[in-house]
The first five atom37 places (N, CA, C, CB, O) and aatype in JSON, in Angstrom:
{
  "aatype": [12, 8, 15, 9, 1, 13, 0, 19, 3, 7, 4, 19, 0, 13, 13, 2, 11, 5, 14, 2, 15, 17, 9, 8, 0, 10, 15, 16, 10, 0, 19, 9, 13, 10, 7, 19, 7, 13, 3, 9, 19, 0, 9, 6, 17, 9, 10, 10, 13, 10, 0, 19, 4, 10, 19, 17, 12, 16, 6, 12, 9, 2, 15, 0, 9, 6, 6, 9, 19, 2, 17, 9, 15, 14, 6, 17, 15, 3, 11, 0, 1, 18, 9, 11, 3, 19, 15, 0, 0, 0, 19, 10, 9, 0, 0, 10, 13, 0, 10, 9, 16, 0, 12, 9, 9, 13, 19, 14, 18, 9, 10, 1, 10, 13],
  "atom_mask": [
    [1, 1, 1, 1, 1],
    [1, 1, 1, 1, 1],
    [1, 1, 1, 1, 1],
    [1, 1, 1, 1, 1],
    [1, 1, 1, 1, 1],
    [1, 1, 1, 1, 1],
    [1, 1, 1, 1, 1],
    [1, 1, 1, 1, 1],
    [1, 1, 1, 1, 1],
    [1, 1, 1, 0, 1],
    [1, 1, 1, 1, 1],
    [1, 1, 1, 1, 1],
    [1, 1, 1, 1, 1],
    [1, 1, 1, 1, 1],
    [1, 1, 1, 1, 1],
    [1, 1, 1, 1, 1],
    [1, 1, 1, 1, 1],
    [1, 1, 1, 1, 1],
    [1, 1, 1, 1, 1],
    [1, 1, 1, 1, 1],
    [1, 1, 1, 1, 1],
    [1, 1, 1, 1, 1],
    [1, 1, 1, 1, 1],
    [1, 1, 1, 1, 1],
    [1, 1, 1, 1, 1],
    [1, 1, 1, 1, 1],
    [1, 1, 1, 1, 1],
    [1, 1, 1, 1, 1],
    [1, 1, 1, 1, 1],
    [1, 1, 1, 1, 1],
    [1, 1, 1, 1, 1],
    [1, 1, 1, 1, 1],
    [1, 1, 1, 1, 1],
    [1, 1, 1, 1, 1],
    [1, 1, 1, 0, 1],
    [1, 1, 1, 1, 1],
    [1, 1, 1, 0, 1],
    [1, 1, 1, 1, 1],
    [1, 1, 1, 1, 1],
    [1, 1, 1, 1, 1],
    [1, 1, 1, 1, 1],
    [1, 1, 1, 1, 1],
    [1, 1, 1, 1, 1],
    [1, 1, 1, 1, 1],
    [1, 1, 1, 1, 1],
    [1, 1, 1, 1, 1],
    [1, 1, 1, 1, 1],
    [1, 1, 1, 1, 1],
    [1, 1, 1, 1, 1],
    [1, 1, 1, 1, 1],
    [1, 1, 1, 1, 1],
    [1, 1, 1, 1, 1],
    [1, 1, 1, 1, 1],
    [1, 1, 1, 1, 1],
    [1, 1, 1, 1, 1],
    [1, 1, 1, 1, 1],
    [1, 1, 1, 1, 1],
    [1, 1, 1, 1, 1],
    [1, 1, 1, 1, 1],
    [1, 1, 1, 1, 1],
    [1, 1, 1, 1, 1],
    [1, 1, 1, 1, 1],
    [1, 1, 1, 1, 1],
    [1, 1, 1, 1, 1],
    [1, 1, 1, 1, 1],
    [1, 1, 1, 1, 1],
    [1, 1, 1, 1, 1],
    [1, 1, 1, 1, 1],
    [1, 1, 1, 1, 1],
    [1, 1, 1, 1, 1],
    [1, 1, 1, 1, 1],
    [1, 1, 1, 1, 1],
    [1, 1, 1, 1, 1],
    [1, 1, 1, 1, 1],
    [1, 1, 1, 1, 1],
    [1, 1, 1, 1, 1],
    [1, 1, 1, 1, 1],
    [1, 1, 1, 1, 1],
    [1, 1, 1, 1, 1],
    [1, 1, 1, 1, 1],
    [1, 1, 1, 1, 1],
    [1, 1, 1, 1, 1],
    [1, 1, 1, 1, 1],
    [1, 1, 1, 1, 1],
    [1, 1, 1, 1, 1],
    [1, 1, 1, 1, 1],
    [1, 1, 1, 1, 1],
    [1, 1, 1, 1, 1],
    [1, 1, 1, 1, 1],
    [1, 1, 1, 1, 1],
    [1, 1, 1, 1, 1],
    [1, 1, 1, 1, 1],
    [1, 1, 1, 1, 1],
    [1, 1, 1, 1, 1],
    [1, 1, 1, 1, 1],
    [1, 1, 1, 1, 1],
    [1, 1, 1, 1, 1],
    [1, 1, 1, 1, 1],
    [1, 1, 1, 1, 1],
    [1, 1, 1, 1, 1],
    [1, 1, 1, 1, 1],
    [1, 1, 1, 1, 1],
    [1, 1, 1, 1, 1],
    [1, 1, 1, 1, 1],
    [1, 1, 1, 1, 1],
    [1, 1, 1, 1, 1],
    [1, 1, 1, 1, 1],
    [1, 1, 1, 1, 1],
    [1, 1, 1, 1, 1],
    [1, 1, 1, 1, 1],
    [1, 1, 1, 1, 1],
    [1, 1, 1, 1, 1],
    [1, 1, 1, 1, 1],
    [1, 1, 1, 1, 1]
  ],
  "atom_positions": [
    [[0.82, -1.2, 0.0], [0.0, 0.0, 0.0], [0.86, 1.27, 0.0], [-0.93, -0.01, 1.21], [0.49, 2.29, -0.58]],
    [[2.03, 1.19, 0.67], [2.91, 2.36, 0.69], [3.39, 2.69, -0.72], [4.12, 2.1, 1.61], [3.48, 3.86, -1.1]],
    [[3.7, 1.66, -1.5], [4.17, 1.89, -2.86], [3.11, 2.59, -3.71], [4.58, 0.56, -3.51], [3.43, 3.47, -4.51]],
    [[1.87, 2.18, -3.54], [0.79, 2.81, -4.29], [0.66, 4.27, -3.86], [-0.56, 2.06, -4.07], [0.48, 5.15, -4.71]],
    [[0.76, 4.53, -2.58], [0.67, 5.91, -2.08], [1.8, 6.76, -2.65], [0.71, 5.94, -0.53], [1.58, 7.9, -3.05]],
    [[3.02, 6.22, -2.7], [4.15, 6.96, -3.26], [3.92, 7.26, -4.74], [5.45, 6.17, -3.08], [4.24, 8.35, -5.22]],
    [[3.36, 6.29, -5.46], [3.07, 6.48, -6.88], [2.01, 7.56, -7.09], [2.61, 5.16, -7.52], [2.13, 8.4, -7.99]],
    [[0.98, 7.55, -6.26], [-0.07, 8.58, -6.35], [0.54, 9.95, -6.03], [-1.25, 8.26, -5.37], [0.24, 10.93, -6.7]],
    [[1.39, 10.01, -5.0], [2.07, 11.27, -4.67], [2.9, 11.75, -5.85], [2.96, 11.09, -3.43], [2.97, 12.95, -6.13]],
    [[3.54, 10.82, -6.55], [4.33, 11.18, -7.73], [3.47, 11.75, -8.84], [0.0, 0.0, 0.0], [3.87, 12.71, -9.51]],
    [[2.3, 11.17, -9.05], [1.37, 11.69, -10.07], [0.91, 13.09, -9.71], [0.16, 10.76, -10.23], [0.86, 13.97, -10.57]],
    [[0.57, 13.3, -8.45], [0.13, 14.63, -8.0], [1.26, 15.64, -8.18], [-0.32, 14.58, -6.51], [1.03, 16.75, -8.68]],
    [[2.47, 15.27, -7.78], [3.62, 16.17, -7.94], [3.87, 16.48, -9.41], [4.88, 15.54, -7.31], [4.17, 17.62, -9.76]],
    [[3.74, 15.48, -10.26], [3.92, 15.67, -11.7], [2.93, 16.69, -12.23], [3.76, 14.33, -12.44], [3.31, 17.6, -12.97]],
    [[1.65, 16.56, -11.87], [0.63, 17.51, -12.34], [0.86, 18.91, -11.78], [-0.76, 17.02, -11.95], [0.59, 19.9, -12.46]],
    [[1.36, 18.98, -10.56], [1.6, 20.29, -9.95], [2.81, 21.0, -10.54], [1.78, 20.14, -8.46], [2.86, 22.23, -10.58]],
    [[3.79, 20.23, -11.0], [5.06, 20.84, -11.43], [5.2, 20.95, -12.94], [6.2, 20.04, -10.88], [5.91, 21.83, -13.41]],
    [[4.55, 20.09, -13.7], [4.75, 20.04, -15.14], [3.54, 20.58, -15.9], [5.04, 18.62, -15.59], [2.49, 19.94, -15.92]],
    [[3.67, 21.75, -16.52], [2.55, 22.3, -17.3], [2.13, 21.37, -18.45], [2.94, 23.66, -17.86], [0.95, 21.33, -18.81]],
    [[3.08, 20.64, -19.02], [2.76, 19.72, -20.12], [1.82, 18.6, -19.7], [4.02, 19.13, -20.69], [1.16, 17.99, -20.54]],
    [[1.76, 18.33, -18.4], [0.88, 17.26, -17.94], [-0.57, 17.56, -18.28], [1.04, 17.06, -16.42], [-1.35, 16.64, -18.56]],
    [[-0.94, 18.82, -18.26], [-2.32, 19.19, -18.57], [-2.6, 19.06, -20.06], [-2.61, 20.62, -18.09], [-3.72, 18.75, -20.46]],
    [[-1.6, 19.31, -20.88], [-1.74, 19.09, -22.32], [-1.95, 17.6, -22.59], [-0.5, 19.62, -23.1], [-2.8, 17.21, -23.39]],
    [[-1.17, 16.77, -21.92], [-1.32, 15.32, -22.06], [-2.7, 14.87, -21.57], [-0.21, 14.57, -21.28], [-3.33, 14.01, -22.18]],
    [[-3.16, 15.47, -20.48], [-4.47, 15.09, -19.94], [-5.58, 15.45, -20.94], [-4.72, 15.8, -18.59], [-6.48, 14.65, -21.17]],
    [[-5.51, 16.64, -21.52], [-6.51, 17.05, -22.51], [-6.45, 16.16, -23.75], [-6.31, 18.51, -22.9], [-7.48, 15.79, -24.31]],
    [[-5.24, 15.82, -24.17], [-5.08, 14.92, -25.32], [-5.66, 13.55, -25.02], [-3.6, 14.8, -25.7], [-6.3, 12.94, -25.88]],
    [[-5.43, 13.07, -23.82], [-5.96, 11.77, -23.43], [-7.49, 11.8, -23.44], [-5.44, 11.37, -22.04], [-8.13, 10.87, -23.92]],
    [[-8.06, 12.86, -22.91], [-9.53, 13.0, -22.92], [-10.06, 13.08, -24.34], [-9.96, 14.24, -22.12], [-11.12, 12.53, -24.64]],
    [[-9.34, 13.77, -25.22], [-9.77, 13.86, -26.63], [-9.76, 12.49, -27.28], [-8.85, 14.82, -27.41], [-10.68, 12.15, -28.03]],
    [[-8.73, 11.7, -27.01], [-8.66, 10.34, -27.57], [-9.82, 9.49, -27.06], [-7.31, 9.67, -27.2], [-10.45, 8.77, -27.83]],
    [[-10.11, 9.58, -25.77], [-11.22, 8.82, -25.21], [-12.54, 9.27, -25.83], [-11.27, 8.98, -23.67], [-13.37, 8.45, -26.2]],
    [[-12.73, 10.58, -25.93], [-13.95, 11.13, -26.53], [-14.11, 10.64, -27.97], [-13.91, 12.67, -26.48], [-15.2, 10.19, -28.36]],
    [[-13.05, 10.73, -28.77], [-13.12, 10.27, -30.16], [-13.37, 8.77, -30.24], [-11.83, 10.62, -30.9], [-14.15, 8.3, -31.07]],
    [[-12.7, 8.02, -29.37], [-12.9, 6.57, -29.37], [-14.33, 6.18, -29.07], [0.0, 0.0, 0.0], [-14.89, 5.3, -29.72]],
    [[-14.92, 6.83, -28.08], [-16.32, 6.56, -27.75], [-17.23, 7.05, -28.88], [-16.71, 7.25, -26.42], [-18.17, 6.35, -29.27]],
    [[-16.94, 8.23, -29.39], [-17.77, 8.8, -30.44], [-17.79, 7.97, -31.72], [0.0, 0.0, 0.0], [-18.83, 7.83, -32.37]],
    [[-16.64, 7.42, -32.07], [-16.56, 6.6, -33.28], [-16.8, 5.12, -33.01], [-15.2, 6.78, -33.92], [-16.78, 4.3, -33.93]],
    [[-17.03, 4.78, -31.74], [-17.31, 3.39, -31.35], [-16.23, 2.45, -31.89], [-18.7, 2.95, -31.87], [-16.51, 1.47, -32.58]],
    [[-14.98, 2.78, -31.57], [-13.86, 1.99, -32.07], [-13.86, 0.6, -31.44], [-12.52, 2.7, -31.8], [-14.45, 0.38, -30.38]],
    [[-13.19, -0.32, -32.1], [-13.17, -1.72, -31.65], [-12.07, -1.92, -30.6], [-12.96, -2.68, -32.85], [-11.22, -1.05, -30.4]],
    [[-12.09, -3.07, -29.96], [-11.2, -3.35, -28.83], [-9.73, -3.2, -29.18], [-11.45, -4.74, -28.31], [-8.97, -2.6, -28.41]],
    [[-9.31, -3.72, -30.31], [-7.88, -3.65, -30.66], [-7.46, -2.2, -30.87], [-7.59, -4.48, -31.93], [-6.32, -1.84, -30.58]],
    [[-8.36, -1.37, -31.37], [-8.05, 0.05, -31.53], [-7.91, 0.74, -30.17], [-9.13, 0.76, -32.37], [-7.03, 1.58, -29.98]],
    [[-8.77, 0.37, -29.23], [-8.64, 0.89, -27.86], [-7.29, 0.5, -27.26], [-9.79, 0.38, -26.96], [-6.61, 1.32, -26.66]],
    [[-6.94, -0.75, -27.44], [-5.67, -1.24, -26.89], [-4.5, -0.45, -27.47], [-5.49, -2.74, -27.17], [-3.61, -0.02, -26.73]],
    [[-4.49, -0.27, -28.78], [-3.39, 0.46, -29.42], [-3.35, 1.92, -28.98], [-3.53, 0.38, -30.94], [-2.27, 2.47, -28.75]],
    [[-4.51, 2.54, -28.86], [-4.54, 3.93, -28.4], [-4.07, 4.06, -26.96], [-5.95, 4.5, -28.54], [-3.3, 4.96, -26.63]],
    [[-4.53, 3.17, -26.09], [-4.1, 3.24, -24.7], [-2.62, 2.94, -24.56], [-4.92, 2.28, -23.84], [-1.94, 3.52, -23.71]],
    [[-2.11, 2.04, -25.36], [-0.67, 1.78, -25.37], [0.09, 3.05, -25.74], [-0.32, 0.64, -26.36], [1.06, 3.42, -25.08]],
    [[-0.35, 3.71, -26.8], [0.31, 4.94, -27.25], [0.21, 6.04, -26.19], [-0.3, 5.42, -28.56], [1.2, 6.71, -25.89]],
    [[-0.97, 6.22, -25.63], [-1.18, 7.25, -24.6], [-0.31, 6.96, -23.38], [-2.68, 7.34, -24.19], [0.36, 7.86, -22.86]],
    [[-0.3, 5.73, -22.94], [0.5, 5.37, -21.76], [1.99, 5.55, -22.02], [0.22, 3.92, -21.34], [2.74, 5.95, -21.13]],
    [[2.43, 5.26, -23.23], [3.83, 5.44, -23.58], [4.22, 6.92, -23.46], [4.1, 4.93, -25.01], [5.3, 7.24, -22.95]],
    [[3.35, 7.81, -23.92], [3.63, 9.24, -23.81], [3.68, 9.66, -22.34], [2.57, 10.07, -24.56], [4.6, 10.36, -21.92]],
    [[2.69, 9.22, -21.56], [2.67, 9.56, -20.13], [3.94, 9.07, -19.43], [1.43, 8.96, -19.45], [4.56, 9.8, -18.66]],
    [[4.31, 7.83, -19.7], [5.49, 7.27, -19.03], [6.77, 7.99, -19.42], [5.62, 5.79, -19.35], [7.59, 8.3, -18.56]],
    [[6.94, 8.26, -20.71], [8.17, 8.94, -21.12], [8.22, 10.36, -20.58], [8.29, 8.95, -22.65], [9.29, 10.85, -20.21]],
    [[7.08, 11.03, -20.53], [7.06, 12.4, -19.99], [7.41, 12.39, -18.51], [5.68, 13.06, -20.2], [8.15, 13.26, -18.04]],
    [[6.89, 11.41, -17.78], [7.22, 11.34, -16.34], [8.69, 10.99, -16.12], [6.32, 10.3, -15.65], [9.34, 11.55, -15.24]],
    [[9.2, 10.06, -16.9], [10.62, 9.7, -16.78], [11.48, 10.9, -17.17], [10.96, 8.48, -17.66], [12.48, 11.18, -16.51]],
    [[11.1, 11.6, -18.23], [11.83, 12.79, -18.65], [11.86, 13.82, -17.53], [11.2, 13.39, -19.91], [12.9, 14.42, -17.26]],
    [[10.73, 14.03, -16.88], [10.66, 14.99, -15.78], [11.57, 14.58, -14.63], [9.21, 15.13, -15.29], [12.25, 15.42, -14.04]],
    [[11.57, 13.3, -14.31], [12.44, 12.82, -13.23], [13.91, 12.99, -13.6], [12.14, 11.34, -12.92], [14.72, 13.41, -12.77]],
    [[14.26, 12.69, -14.83], [15.65, 12.85, -15.28], [16.06, 14.31, -15.21], [15.83, 12.31, -16.72], [17.16, 14.63, -14.77]],
    [[15.18, 15.2, -15.65], [15.5, 16.63, -15.59], [15.72, 17.09, -14.15], [14.38, 17.46, -16.23], [16.64, 17.87, -13.88]],
    [[14.9, 16.61, -13.23], [15.08, 16.97, -11.82], [16.42, 16.47, -11.29], [13.93, 16.4, -10.98], [17.11, 17.19, -10.57]],
    [[16.77, 15.25, -11.63], [18.05, 14.69, -11.18], [19.2, 15.5, -11.73], [18.18, 13.22, -11.6], [20.13, 15.84, -11.0]],
    [[19.15, 15.8, -13.03], [20.22, 16.58, -13.66], [20.33, 17.96, -13.03], [19.99, 16.71, -15.18], [21.44, 18.42, -12.75]],
    [[19.2, 18.62, -12.8], [19.23, 19.94, -12.16], [19.8, 19.88, -10.75], [17.84, 20.53, -12.11], [20.48, 20.81, -10.31]],
    [[19.54, 18.8, -10.06], [20.04, 18.63, -8.7], [21.54, 18.37, -8.7], [19.31, 17.47, -8.01], [22.29, 18.96, -7.92]],
    [[21.98, 17.48, -9.59], [23.39, 17.1, -9.63], [24.25, 18.19, -10.28], [23.57, 15.79, -10.4], [25.38, 18.44, -9.86]],
    [[23.7, 18.83, -11.29], [24.46, 19.83, -12.04], [23.63, 21.11, -12.18], [24.85, 19.28, -13.45], [23.08, 21.37, -13.24]],
    [[23.55, 21.91, -11.1], [22.73, 23.12, -11.17], [23.27, 24.16, -12.17], [22.64, 23.75, -9.79], [22.51, 24.97, -12.69]],
    [[24.55, 24.11, -12.42], [25.12, 25.02, -13.41], [25.02, 24.4, -14.8], [26.6, 25.35, -13.06], [24.94, 23.18, -14.93]],
    [[25.01, 25.24, -15.83], [24.89, 24.77, -17.2], [26.13, 23.98, -17.59], [24.67, 25.95, -18.17], [27.25, 24.37, -17.27]],
    [[25.92, 22.86, -18.28], [27.04, 22.09, -18.82], [26.58, 21.35, -20.07], [27.6, 21.08, -17.76], [25.4, 21.08, -20.25]],
    [[27.54, 21.05, -20.93], [27.23, 20.3, -22.15], [26.65, 18.93, -21.83], [28.48, 20.14, -23.02], [25.72, 18.47, -22.49]],
    [[27.2, 18.26, -20.81], [26.71, 16.93, -20.43], [25.28, 16.99, -19.93], [27.62, 16.31, -19.36], [24.45, 16.15, -20.3]],
    [[24.98, 17.97, -19.1], [23.61, 18.12, -18.58], [22.65, 18.4, -19.73], [23.54, 19.25, -17.51], [21.55, 17.84, -19.79]],
    [[23.06, 19.27, -20.64], [22.2, 19.58, -21.78], [21.96, 18.34, -22.63], [22.83, 20.69, -22.64], [20.83, 18.09, -23.05]],
    [[23.0, 17.56, -22.88], [22.86, 16.33, -23.67], [21.85, 15.39, -23.03], [24.22, 15.63, -23.84], [20.97, 14.86, -23.7]],
    [[21.98, 15.18, -21.72], [21.08, 14.27, -21.01], [19.63, 14.76, -21.12], [21.49, 14.16, -19.52], [18.73, 13.97, -21.41]],
    [[19.43, 16.03, -20.9], [18.07, 16.58, -20.97], [17.52, 16.51, -22.4], [18.07, 18.03, -20.48], [16.34, 16.2, -22.59]],
    [[18.36, 16.81, -23.39], [17.9, 16.78, -24.78], [17.52, 15.38, -25.23], [18.97, 17.34, -25.7], [16.51, 15.19, -25.91]],
    [[18.32, 14.39, -24.85], [18.02, 13.01, -25.23], [16.75, 12.54, -24.52], [19.21, 12.08, -24.88], [15.93, 11.84, -25.11]],
    [[16.6, 12.92, -23.27], [15.4, 12.56, -22.52], [14.15, 13.2, -23.16], [15.54, 13.0, -21.05], [13.12, 12.55, -23.28]],
    [[14.26, 14.45, -23.55], [13.14, 15.12, -24.22], [12.86, 14.49, -25.58], [13.44, 16.63, -24.38], [11.71, 14.43, -26.01]],
    [[13.9, 14.03, -26.26], [13.72, 13.37, -27.55], [12.9, 12.09, -27.4], [15.09, 13.05, -28.18], [12.11, 11.75, -28.29]],
    [[13.08, 11.39, -26.3], [12.29, 10.18, -26.06], [10.81, 10.52, -25.98], [12.76, 9.48, -24.77], [9.97, 9.78, -26.48]],
    [[10.48, 11.64, -25.34], [9.08, 12.08, -25.25], [8.57, 12.43, -26.65], [8.95, 13.3, -24.31], [7.44, 12.07, -27.0]],
    [[9.39, 13.11, -27.42], [8.98, 13.48, -28.78], [8.68, 12.25, -29.62], [10.07, 14.32, -29.45], [7.68, 12.21, -30.34]],
    [[9.53, 11.25, -29.54], [9.31, 10.02, -30.3], [8.03, 9.33, -29.85], [10.51, 9.06, -30.14], [7.25, 8.86, -30.68]],
    [[7.8, 9.27, -28.54], [6.56, 8.66, -28.03], [5.34, 9.44, -28.5], [6.59, 8.59, -26.5], [4.34, 8.85, -28.88]],
    [[5.43, 10.77, -28.47], [4.31, 11.61, -28.9], [4.04, 11.43, -30.39], [4.58, 13.09, -28.58], [2.88, 11.38, -30.81]],
    [[5.08, 11.34, -31.19], [4.9, 11.11, -32.63], [4.27, 9.75, -32.88], [6.24, 11.22, -33.37], [3.4, 9.61, -33.74]],
    [[4.71, 8.75, -32.14], [4.11, 7.41, -32.24], [2.62, 7.48, -31.91], [4.83, 6.41, -31.3], [1.79, 6.88, -32.6]],
    [[2.28, 8.2, -30.84], [0.87, 8.32, -30.44], [0.07, 9.06, -31.5], [0.76, 9.05, -29.09], [-1.06, 8.67, -31.81]],
    [[0.63, 10.12, -32.05], [-0.06, 10.88, -33.09], [-0.3, 10.03, -34.33], [0.74, 12.12, -33.46], [-1.4, 10.03, -34.89]],
    [[0.72, 9.31, -34.76], [0.57, 8.45, -35.94], [-0.44, 7.34, -35.68], [1.93, 7.84, -36.34], [-1.26, 7.03, -36.55]],
    [[-0.38, 6.75, -34.5], [-1.35, 5.71, -34.13], [-2.77, 6.26, -34.18], [-1.05, 5.16, -32.73], [-3.67, 5.62, -34.73]],
    [[-2.97, 7.44, -33.59], [-4.29, 8.05, -33.59], [-4.76, 8.36, -35.01], [-4.28, 9.34, -32.76], [-5.92, 8.15, -35.35]],
    [[-3.85, 8.84, -35.83], [-4.23, 9.15, -37.22], [-4.61, 7.89, -37.99], [-3.08, 9.86, -37.94], [-5.59, 7.88, -38.74]],
    [[-3.85, 6.83, -37.81], [-4.16, 5.57, -38.5], [-5.53, 5.07, -38.09], [-3.09, 4.5, -38.2], [-6.28, 4.54, -38.91]],
    [[-5.86, 5.23, -36.83], [-7.15, 4.74, -36.33], [-8.29, 5.69, -36.68], [-7.09, 4.54, -34.82], [-9.33, 5.24, -37.16]],
    [[-8.12, 6.99, -36.45], [-9.25, 7.92, -36.57], [-9.5, 8.47, -37.96], [-9.03, 9.04, -35.65], [-10.64, 8.78, -38.29]],
    [[-8.47, 8.61, -38.78], [-8.68, 9.21, -40.11], [-9.71, 8.43, -40.93], [-7.34, 9.28, -40.88], [-10.58, 9.05, -41.54]],
    [[-9.67, 7.1, -40.97], [-10.71, 6.4, -41.73], [-12.13, 6.67, -41.21], [-10.45, 4.9, -41.7], [-13.07, 6.8, -41.99]],
    [[-12.27, 6.76, -39.88], [-13.58, 7.07, -39.3], [-14.03, 8.48, -39.71], [-13.54, 6.95, -37.77], [-15.19, 8.7, -40.05]],
    [[-13.09, 9.42, -39.66], [-13.4, 10.8, -40.04], [-13.77, 10.89, -41.52], [-12.21, 11.73, -39.72], [-14.72, 11.58, -41.88]],
    [[-13.03, 10.2, -42.36], [-13.31, 10.22, -43.8], [-14.68, 9.64, -44.13], [-12.24, 9.46, -44.55], [-15.32, 10.06, -45.1]],
    [[-15.13, 8.67, -43.33], [-16.46, 8.08, -43.56], [-17.59, 9.08, -43.3], [-16.65, 6.86, -42.67], [-18.71, 8.89, -43.77]],
    [[-17.28, 10.14, -42.56], [-18.3, 11.15, -42.29], [-18.62, 11.99, -43.53], [-17.85, 12.06, -41.14], [-19.67, 12.63, -43.62]],
    [[-17.69, 11.98, -44.5], [-17.88, 12.83, -45.68], [-18.31, 12.03, -46.85], [-16.63, 13.57, -46.03], [-18.52, 12.58, -47.93]]
  ]
}
C-alpha cells in the first residue's frame, strides 16, 4: 500500500510541477472522446491506450531525469544539456508514435463522415 501511495504522490507532484501534464491530460480525454464517439473496436482501444501510456510514461521519466540533472548539475554544462535533450527526444518520439497511431485509427472514421 505504501508503494501505491508513493506512486499517487508522484502523479500529484507531476501535475503540480509540469505544465505539459495538462496538455497530455486534454489529449488523453480527446482520444477517449473520439474513441467513444466513433465506437472503435477493442484492438483500436488497446493500441490507443498503449500509445497514450507510452507518452505519459516517457514524460514522467523525462521529468524525473531533468530533476536529477538539475540537482546534480545546477550550473549549465554540455553533459547536462545532452542528457536533458536526449530525454526530451524520447518524449517526442513517443508523442509522434501516439499521433501516428491516432491518425491511423481515426482518419478512416473521419473520412467516412464525408
